[in-house]
C-alpha positions in Angstrom: 0.0 0.0 0.0 1.6 3.2 -1.2 -1.0 5.8 -0.2 -4.4 6.1 1.2 -6.9 8.7 0.0 -9.4 9.9 2.6 -12.4 11.6 1.0 -14.2 13.6 3.7 -16.9 16.3 3.7 -14.6 19.2 3.1 -12.1 17.7 0.7 -9.6 14.9 0.7 -6.3 13.9 2.3 -3.7 11.8 0.4 -1.8 9.9 3.1 1.5 8.4 2.1 1.5 5.4 4.3 5.2 4.5 4.1 6.2 8.0 5.3 3.4 8.5 7.8 3.4 5.2 9.8 4.3 4.6 12.5 3.2 8.0 13.8 3.1 9.6 17.2 0.0 8.9 19.3 -1.4 12.4 18.9 -1.3 12.3 15.1 -2.7 8.7 15.2 -5.8 9.7 17.1 -6.6 12.5 14.5 -5.9 10.5 11.4 -7.6 7.2 12.5 -10.7 9.2 13.5 -10.9 10.3 9.9 -10.0 6.9 8.5 -12.6 5.1 10.6 -15.3 7.6 9.6 -14.6 8.2 5.9 -12.8 5.1 4.5 -14.4 1.9 3.4 -14.1 -1.3 5.3 -11.9 -2.7 2.5 -9.5 0.2 2.7 -9.2 -0.2 6.5 -8.5 -3.9 6.1 -5.8 -3.2 3.5 -4.2 -0.6 5.8 -4.3 -3.2 8.7 -2.7 -5.8 6.5 0.0 -3.3 5.6 0.6 -2.4 9.2 0.8 -6.0 10.2 3.4 -6.7 7.5 5.4 -3.7 8.7 5.3 -5.0 12.2 6.6 -8.4 11.1 9.5 -6.6 9.3 10.4 -4.7 12.5 10.2 -7.9 14.6 12.5 -9.7 12.1 15.0 -6.9 12.1 15.1 -6.8 15.9 15.6 -10.6 16.1 18.3 -10.6 13.4 20.2 -7.7 14.9 20.0 -9.2 18.4 21.3 -12.5 17.2 24.1 -10.9 15.3 25.0 -8.8 18.3 25.2 -11.9 20.5 27.3 -14.0 18.2 29.7 -11.4 16.9 33.0 -9.9 18.0 32.6 -6.4 16.7 34.3 -3.2 17.9 32.7 -1.2 20.7 31.4 1.6 18.4 29.7 -0.8 16.0 28.2 -2.6 19.0 26.8 0.6 20.3 25.4 1.5 16.8 23.8 -1.9 16.6 22.2 -1.5 20.0 20.8 1.9 19.0 19.3 0.4 15.8 17.6 -2.3 17.9 16.2 0.2 20.3 15.0 2.4 17.4 13.3 -0.6 15.9 11.6 -1.6 19.2 10.4 2.0 19.6 8.9 2.1 16.1 7.3 -1.4 16.6 5.6 -0.2 19.9 4.4 2.9 18.1 3.1 0.9 15.2 1.2 -1.5 17.5 -0.4 1.5 19.3 -1.4 2.8 15.9 -3.1 -0.5 15.0 -5.2 -0.2 18.2 -6.9 2.9 16.8 -7.8 1.3 13.4 -11.4 -0.1 13.4 -11.6 -3.1 11.1 -14.8 -5.1 10.7 
């Protein structure tokens, strides 16, 4: 899913999904209120599928980086960078899961 078009009463919003999600909670509340009100069930299901796929990617990245970190003899700087990447991926995964809680599918 590349973008989502939300047609509402006063116009439309083109939401570029890759760039927007995962988003902070405050933005999520606003955009999901519009999505749940103005998008079809099929569009919401497609968005949920996309978010689930993205979550799997983050989980795989965290697992792979953690495994690599445990079984590798790398310099201290590279180890620190790897830890920062893992923490960033975990943060984005948590944000993405919170975003999915606001999406009404059904």
